[in-house]
C-alpha positions in Angstrom: -151.6 22.8 81.9 -152.9 20.1 79.6 -156.6 19.8 79.0 -156.8 16.2 80.0 -154.9 17.0 83.3 -157.4 19.8 84.2 -160.1 17.4 83.3 -158.6 14.8 85.8 -158.3 17.4 88.5 -162.2 18.2 88.1 -162.9 14.4 87.9 -160.9 13.9 91.2 -162.8 16.6 93.1 -166.1 15.0 91.9 -164.8 11.4 92.8 -164.3 12.4 96.4 -167.8 14.0 96.7 -169.4 11.2 94.8 -168.0 8.3 96.9 -168.7 9.8 100.3 -171.4 7.5 101.7 -171.2 4.8 99.2 -169.5 1.3 99.3 -166.5 2.9 97.5 -165.7 5.5 100.0 -163.1 3.5 101.9 -161.1 2.9 99.0 -161.5 6.5 97.4 -160.8 7.9 100.9 -157.5 5.9 101.4 -156.5 6.3 97.9 -157.1 10.2 98.0 -155.2 10.5 101.3 -152.2 8.5 100.1 -152.1 10.6 96.7 -152.1 13.9 98.4 -149.7 13.0 101.4 -147.0 11.9 99.0 -145.7 9.1 101.2 -145.7 11.3 104.5 -147.6 9.5 107.3 -148.6 12.8 109.1 -149.9 14.4 105.9 -151.8 11.2 105.3 -153.4 11.5 108.8 -154.3 15.2 108.0 -155.8 14.3 104.7 -157.8 11.4 106.2 -159.4 13.9 108.7 -160.2 16.4 105.9 -161.8 13.4 104.1 -163.9 12.3 107.1 -164.9 15.9 107.6 -166.1 16.1 104.0 -167.9 12.9 104.4 -169.7 14.2 107.6 -170.6 17.3 106.0 -172.2 15.7 102.9 -174.0 13.3 105.1 -175.9 16.0 107.0 -176.9 18.2 104.2 -180.3 20.0 104.3 -182.0 19.4 101.2 -181.9 23.1 100.2 -178.2 23.3 100.5 -177.1 20.1 99.0 -176.2 21.3 95.4 -174.2 24.3 96.7 -172.3 22.4 99.4 -171.5 19.4 97.1 -170.2 22.0 94.4 -168.2 23.8 96.9 -166.6 20.5 98.4 -165.9 19.4 94.6 -164.1 22.7 94.0 -162.2 22.4 97.3 -160.8 19.0 96.5 -160.2 19.9 92.9 -158.0 22.7 94.2 -156.1 20.4 96.4 -155.3 18.2 93.5 -154.5 21.1 91.3 -151.8 22.3 93.9 -150.5 18.8 94.1 -150.1 18.5 90.3 -148.6 21.9 90.2 -146.0 20.9 92.4 -144.8 17.8 90.4 -142.7 17.4 87.4 -144.3 16.5 84.0 -143.8 12.8 84.2 -144.9 12.6 87.9 -147.9 14.9 86.9 -149.1 12.7 84.2 -148.8 9.6 86.4 -150.7 11.3 89.2 -153.6 12.6 86.9 -153.8 9.0 85.5 -154.5 7.9 89.2 -157.1 10.7 89.5 -158.9 9.5 86.6 -158.8 6.0 87.9 -160.2 7.2 91.3 -162.9 9.0 89.4 -163.8 5.9 87.5 -164.0 4.0 90.7 -166.4 6.6 92.1 -168.5 6.9 89.2 -169.1 3.1 89.1 -170.0 3.2 92.8 -172.5 6.0 92.3 -174.0 4.7 89.0 -176.2 2.1 90.7 -173.4 -0.4 91.6 -174.7 -3.2 93.7 -172.8 -4.9 96.7 -173.6 -6.5 99.9 -176.9 -8.2 98.7 -177.7 -11.8 99.6 -180.2 -13.6 97.2 -181.8 -16.9 98.2 -184.1 -18.6 95.8 -185.3 -17.2 92.5 -184.1 -13.8 91.8 -184.6 -11.0 89.4 -182.3 -8.0 89.5 -182.1 -4.8 87.4 -180.1 -1.7 87.5 -181.0 1.4 85.6 -183.5 4.0 84.8 -186.8 3.7 82.7 -186.4 -0.2 82.3 -188.9 -2.8 82.0 -188.6 -6.2 83.4 -191.4 -8.9 83.5 -190.4 -11.9 85.9 -192.3 -15.3 86.2 -191.2 -17.7 88.7 -192.6 -21.2 89.0 -195.0 -23.0 86.7 -196.7 -21.1 84.1 -200.4 -20.5 84.7 
């Protein structure tokens, strides 16, 4: 298997875990189920149930088990993606691997401090990131 396809498989597994509980979950959940079901409505329902179970498991993690459970979930979803890709012809495999990369990008953006659902009224200062400095002054200068 091509190296970039293997990376896409791992990225897909990570994407599912990263997106659970974020604003991106609904889209990642639906895209993942559709991707794995291959246009079979019954399989899509089954994949949606698996994804919902993953989200439930990740939402109720005890602090000491979080890293282990997240790693296991990532590996489990990566294995599902790998089995799918192994069952496809080369052209289809590459298309689906690109979809996995898109899915991973979407999940990364959501987990990297993406902001949504906020309402600002009046003067606003907004900053995203780590180790930043922001000095704001609203109104007349003293």
